[in-house]
N, C-alpha and C positions, 0 to 999 in steps of 0.2 A: 340641639336637644336629641338625646339618644332615645331609641324606641325598642321595645321588645316586640318581636314579630312572630305570629303564628300563622301557618298556611294550611288550611284544610283542603285537601285535594279529593276530588271525586271524578270518576269517568263513567260514561255510559257506553257499553260495547254492543256490537251486533255480531252474532255468530252466523257466519256464512258457510254453508255446507260445501263439500268438495264437488267439483263439476263431475258430471256423469262420465265424461271421457277422460277423467283424471288429469286434465290439463292444468287445473287449478286446485290446489289442496284446500282443505277446510281452513278458514281464517277467522280471526276475531278482530273486527274493525272498530276502532275508536270513533264513535259518532258524536260525542259531546264531552267537553271538559268544563269543570267548574273549579274555581279557586276562591275560597273565602279567606280573606286576609284580615287578621285582627292585629292591631298595634296598640301598645300601651306606652305612653311617654313617661318622662321622669316625674311628672306631676301625678301620675296614676290615672290619667284620662285615657279612655279607650276610643278607637276609631275602627270602622269596619268598611270593607269594600267586597263586593261579590262580582267576580268576573266570570262570565260563562259564554260559551259559543258551541254551536252544533253545525254539523254538515249533513247533507243528504246523499243518497246514492248518486254516484257519478262525480262527486267532488272528492279529490284526494285528501288523505289525512295530513298532507303537507300544509294545507290551509289552516288546520288546527295548530300544528307545530309552530308555524310562522306567527300566528296570532298570540300564542301562549308565551313564547320565549321572552319578549320584552316586558310582559306583565308579571312574570315570576319574580318575586323578591330575590335579591342576591344572597340573603341569609335569613334564616328563621327556623322555627321548630315546625316540622311537618306533621300533620295529624291526618289519619285516615282509618278506614275499616278494611281489614285484610289488605293492608297497604302494599305488600310486595306482590301478591298474586292478582288482586282485583284492580290495582291502580298502576303501580310502577311497571309491571311486566307488559301489559298492553301498550303503555306509552313507549317503552323501549322498542317493542316490536314495530310500532307505527313509525318511529323515528329512523328505523334502519332499512325500511323498504322503499322510501321515496327519494326525494332530492337529497343528495349527500350533504350539501352545505346547510340546508335547512335542518336536517336531522342532527348534524353535528352540533350546531348552535343550540338546538333544543336540549340535547343530551348533556352538553356542558353545563347548562343552567340547572337542569333537573338533578344531575348527580351532585352538584354542590348542595342543593337543598336536602336531598334524601340521605346524604351521608353526614349531614349535620344532625343534631338531636331530632329524632322522629318518634312518634307515638302511634302505635297500632292498637287501637282500642279493642280489636277482636282478640288479642292475646289473653286478656283477662276473662274471656268468655269461651275459650277453647281453641283459639287460633284458627287454623284451617277448618277445624271441625265445629266452629262456633255456629249457633243458630242464625237464622236470617236476621239481618240488621233491623228489619221492621219489628221483629219479635222483641229484640232487646230494647229498642226504642219504646215500644208499647209498654214494657214493664216500668219504664221511667216516665210514662205519660208524655212522650215526645211524639208529635205527629210526624209521620213520614209518608208523604205522597208517593205512591209507587204504582207503576203500570206493569202490565204483563209483558213478557218478552215478545209476544206476538204483536202487541200494540206498538211497542217501541220499534220493532223491525218494520212494521207497516209504515209508521211515520217516516222512518229513514228512507224507505224505498220510494215514497212519494214526495220526498223533499219537504215534509211538514216539520219544521224545526222547533216550533213552540213546545210540543210534547217532550222533545229531547232536552231542551234547555230547562224545562220545568223539572224533569226527572233528576237531572244531574245537580241542579241548584238545590232542590229539596234534600237530596242526599248530603250535600256538603253542609247545609244548615243543620240537619239532624245529627250528623257526626260531631259537629262543633258543640251542639247542645248536649249531646251525650257525654262528651269530655267534661263540660262544665258540671253536669249532674254527678259525675263520678269523682269530682275533685274533693269530696268530703268536706264541703263547706268553705273551702279556701278560695273559691272563685265567685263570691257573692257580688263583688263590684263588677266583674266582667259580665256576670249573668244579668245584672240589672241594666248595664249599659247596652248589652246586646239586645235585650228585650225591647228597650226604647228604640234602638236603631231598627230592629225588625218591624216594629209596629209602624214605622214611617215609610217602609218600602212598599212599592207596588211591583209585583212580578207578573 
């Protein structure tokens, strides 16, 4: 049985300032990744999985890359918000600064996905100049749990992973809901199935 697959990607990043002695430049660290995978079979039935993981300060991004690689579908339509800048670019950077084998395996899988059909929902709202995702979601009555950059950075610094996984999971869910909401009525079956699935989840 064949399946149509959609992969909503979201990341949470931490901005680390440059060291005072200039030994280490400013960096953007990927602290959490979420993948919401939606599949529709030939009968029109939908299934959903939400994979998410976070790391704290002192844990290399390789841990996220190694975790994500086998979980990424080999094919599917990728959905995201400001996909190139806010999602793909930080992931590429993370994959190129750590273990070469882990990074290569991750990039091979990521590039297959993002060079397949992809949907950047921000394009319809101004692309790089789009308003904050939370504002767009609010206009569609989509709840988006969002924490301040300071709160996220603090959680990462002290190894408190729950706020990080909550943040990235909620963004992936909100982006998927936004895509459904903007489908002009063509995604009613997917919307109903997702609502049922979401109601059964405990995050």
